[in-house]
C-alpha positions in Angstrom: -30.8 198.6 67.3 -28.1 197.8 64.8 -24.6 199.0 64.3 -22.9 199.9 61.0 -19.4 199.4 59.6 -18.4 201.4 56.6 -15.3 200.1 54.7 -13.7 203.4 53.8 -10.0 202.7 53.4 -9.9 202.5 49.6 -7.3 204.5 47.5 -9.5 205.5 44.6 -6.9 204.5 42.1 -9.2 204.4 39.1 -10.6 207.9 40.0 -7.2 209.7 40.0 -8.0 211.3 36.6 -11.0 213.1 38.1 -10.4 213.2 41.9 -7.3 214.5 43.7 -5.3 212.3 46.0 -8.1 211.4 48.4 -9.7 208.2 49.8 -12.5 207.2 47.6 -15.1 207.8 50.3 -14.0 211.5 50.3 -14.5 212.0 46.6 -16.7 215.2 46.2 -20.2 214.5 45.0 -22.5 217.5 44.5 -20.4 219.6 46.8 -20.1 217.0 49.6 -17.9 214.0 50.2 -19.4 210.7 49.1 -19.3 209.5 52.7 -21.6 212.4 53.7 -24.3 211.1 51.4 -24.0 207.6 53.0 -24.3 209.1 56.5 -27.2 211.3 55.4 -29.0 208.1 54.2 -28.3 206.4 57.5 -29.8 209.3 59.4 -33.3 208.2 58.3 -33.0 205.1 60.6 -33.8 205.9 64.2 -32.4 202.5 65.4 -28.8 203.0 64.2 -26.4 202.6 67.2 -22.7 203.1 66.5 -21.2 203.7 63.0 -17.6 202.5 62.7 -15.5 203.6 59.8 -12.7 201.2 58.7 -10.0 203.6 57.5 -6.6 203.2 55.9 -5.2 205.4 53.1 -5.0 209.1 54.2 -7.3 208.4 57.2 -6.7 211.9 58.5 -8.7 213.4 55.6 -11.8 211.5 56.9 -11.3 211.9 60.6 -10.5 215.7 60.3 -13.7 216.1 58.2 -15.9 214.1 60.7 -14.5 216.1 63.7 -15.1 219.5 61.9 -18.5 218.8 60.4 -21.4 219.3 62.8 -24.1 218.1 60.4 -23.7 214.5 61.7 -23.4 215.3 65.4 -26.6 213.3 66.0 -24.8 210.1 64.9 -22.4 208.1 67.0 -19.4 207.8 64.7 -16.1 206.0 65.6 -13.3 204.6 63.5 -10.4 202.1 63.3 -7.3 202.7 61.2 -5.4 200.0 59.3 -1.7 200.9 59.8 -1.0 198.4 56.9 -3.6 197.1 54.4 -5.5 194.3 55.9 -7.8 193.3 53.0 -11.5 193.5 53.1 -11.7 190.8 55.7 -9.0 192.1 58.0 -10.4 195.6 57.9 -13.9 194.3 58.7 -12.6 192.2 61.6 -10.8 195.3 63.1 -14.0 197.4 62.9 -16.0 194.6 64.5 -14.0 195.2 67.7 -16.0 198.4 68.2 -19.5 197.1 67.7 -22.0 196.1 70.4 -25.3 195.3 68.6 -26.4 191.8 67.7 -26.6 192.7 64.0 -24.1 194.8 62.1 -24.7 196.2 58.6 -21.5 196.5 56.6 -21.3 199.0 53.7 -18.7 199.7 51.1 -17.5 203.3 51.3 -17.6 203.8 47.5 -21.0 202.3 46.8 -24.6 203.4 47.6 -27.3 200.8 47.6 -30.7 201.8 49.0 -31.6 198.6 50.8 -34.4 198.7 53.4 -32.0 197.8 56.3 -34.8 196.9 58.7 -36.2 194.4 56.3 -32.7 193.1 55.5 -32.0 192.5 59.2 -35.4 190.8 59.7 -34.6 188.5 56.8 -31.3 187.5 58.3 -33.0 186.7 61.6 -35.8 184.8 59.9 -33.2 182.7 58.1 -31.2 182.4 61.3 -28.0 183.0 59.3 -24.8 184.7 60.6 -24.3 186.4 57.3 -26.6 187.7 54.6 -25.8 189.6 51.4 -27.9 192.2 49.7 -28.3 191.5 46.0 -29.1 193.9 43.2 -31.0 192.8 40.1 -29.2 194.1 36.9 -29.6 193.8 33.1 -27.0 193.9 30.3 -23.8 194.0 32.5 -20.2 192.7 32.4 -18.6 194.9 35.1 -19.7 192.7 38.0 -19.8 189.0 38.6 -23.3 187.5 38.9 -24.7 185.6 41.9 -26.8 182.4 41.6 -29.6 182.2 44.1 -31.7 179.1 45.0 -35.5 179.3 45.5 -35.1 179.2 49.3 -32.8 182.3 49.2 -29.5 180.5 49.6 -26.6 181.7 47.5 -25.4 178.9 45.4 -22.4 180.5 43.7 -20.5 183.7 42.9 -19.7 183.7 39.2 -16.8 185.3 37.4 -17.3 188.6 35.5 -18.6 188.2 32.0 -21.5 189.4 29.9 -24.9 188.8 31.5 -28.2 189.7 30.0 -30.1 189.5 33.3 -28.9 188.6 36.8 -28.1 189.5 40.4 -24.9 191.1 41.7 -23.4 191.4 45.1 -24.5 194.9 46.1 -21.8 195.3 48.7 -24.1 195.5 51.7 -23.9 192.7 54.3 -25.8 191.8 57.5 -23.6 190.1 60.1 -24.2 188.5 63.5 -21.0 189.4 65.2 -21.5 186.7 67.9 -21.2 184.0 65.2 -17.4 184.0 65.2 -17.0 184.5 61.4 -13.7 186.3 61.9 -12.1 184.0 64.4 -9.0 182.1 63.5 -8.4 184.1 60.3 -5.0 185.4 59.2 -4.1 189.0 60.0 -4.8 190.1 56.4 -7.5 188.3 54.3 -10.2 188.7 51.7 -13.7 188.6 53.0 -15.0 187.6 49.6 -12.5 184.7 49.0 -12.2 183.4 52.6 -15.8 183.8 53.9 -18.4 184.5 51.2 -17.3 181.9 48.7 -16.8 179.0 51.2 -20.1 179.8 52.8 -21.8 179.7 49.4 -20.3 176.3 48.7 -21.6 175.1 52.1 -25.1 176.4 51.2 -25.1 178.4 54.5 -25.1 181.9 52.9 -28.4 183.8 52.1 -29.1 186.6 49.6 -31.7 189.3 50.1 -32.8 190.7 46.8 -33.5 194.5 46.7 -34.1 196.6 43.6 -33.4 199.9 45.3 -31.2 202.6 43.7 -27.6 201.5 43.3 -24.4 203.3 42.2 -20.7 202.4 42.5 -18.3 205.4 42.1 -15.3 203.2 41.4 -14.9 204.4 37.8 -15.0 207.9 36.4 -18.1 207.4 34.3 -20.3 206.4 37.3 -18.6 209.0 39.5 -19.8 211.6 37.0 -23.3 210.1 37.1 -23.3 210.2 41.0 -23.2 214.0 40.9 -27.0 214.0 40.1 -27.9 210.4 41.1 -27.2 210.8 44.8 -29.0 214.1 45.4 -32.0 212.7 43.5 -32.1 209.4 45.6 -31.1 210.4 49.1 
């Protein structure tokens, strides 16, 4: 069994022109909240334990929907609410107080990346690493920073945004061993990327799992429009 944390507290600032005042995870996609598509995708795994939503901005919009929608009654869904913004790391740490499994998959609430989660977890156990990152191959991009990967699967560096003809990006899906103490001794509010990912890459203790599954990030209006047909076709 594995548990899942979904980081779903984002404001959706860049989507204000096309989406009303909602958390990004509740942006309508083909008649359903984006989060509904993520939950539908998770339903195909019969070894998912608890799903914990890390909520913040307008959390009631998410919790009211979860409590009123019976389509996901087969899933065990809980949540934590950030009373003040905690950053990606603080929100993740708060959600980790609710998990019980020895491996936790962390997803971004505004990104879909079709990673084979069982293979991803097996990879993290094989590498005996407390944290692994799912990486997506891309061509001709400048919206994301690239990731440099060594032959043994270790992440060497996270590179700044800039034009890249071909490379790997951080797909926003993580496999974490919650027993490893990654979040201990951290400040109340902190960046997961700056305080955990980047130092671990410098220490050569972070591994990357490459997957070329379907990927979309609804953070900008152009890709949000694309998601209206992309998600129904891929989930």
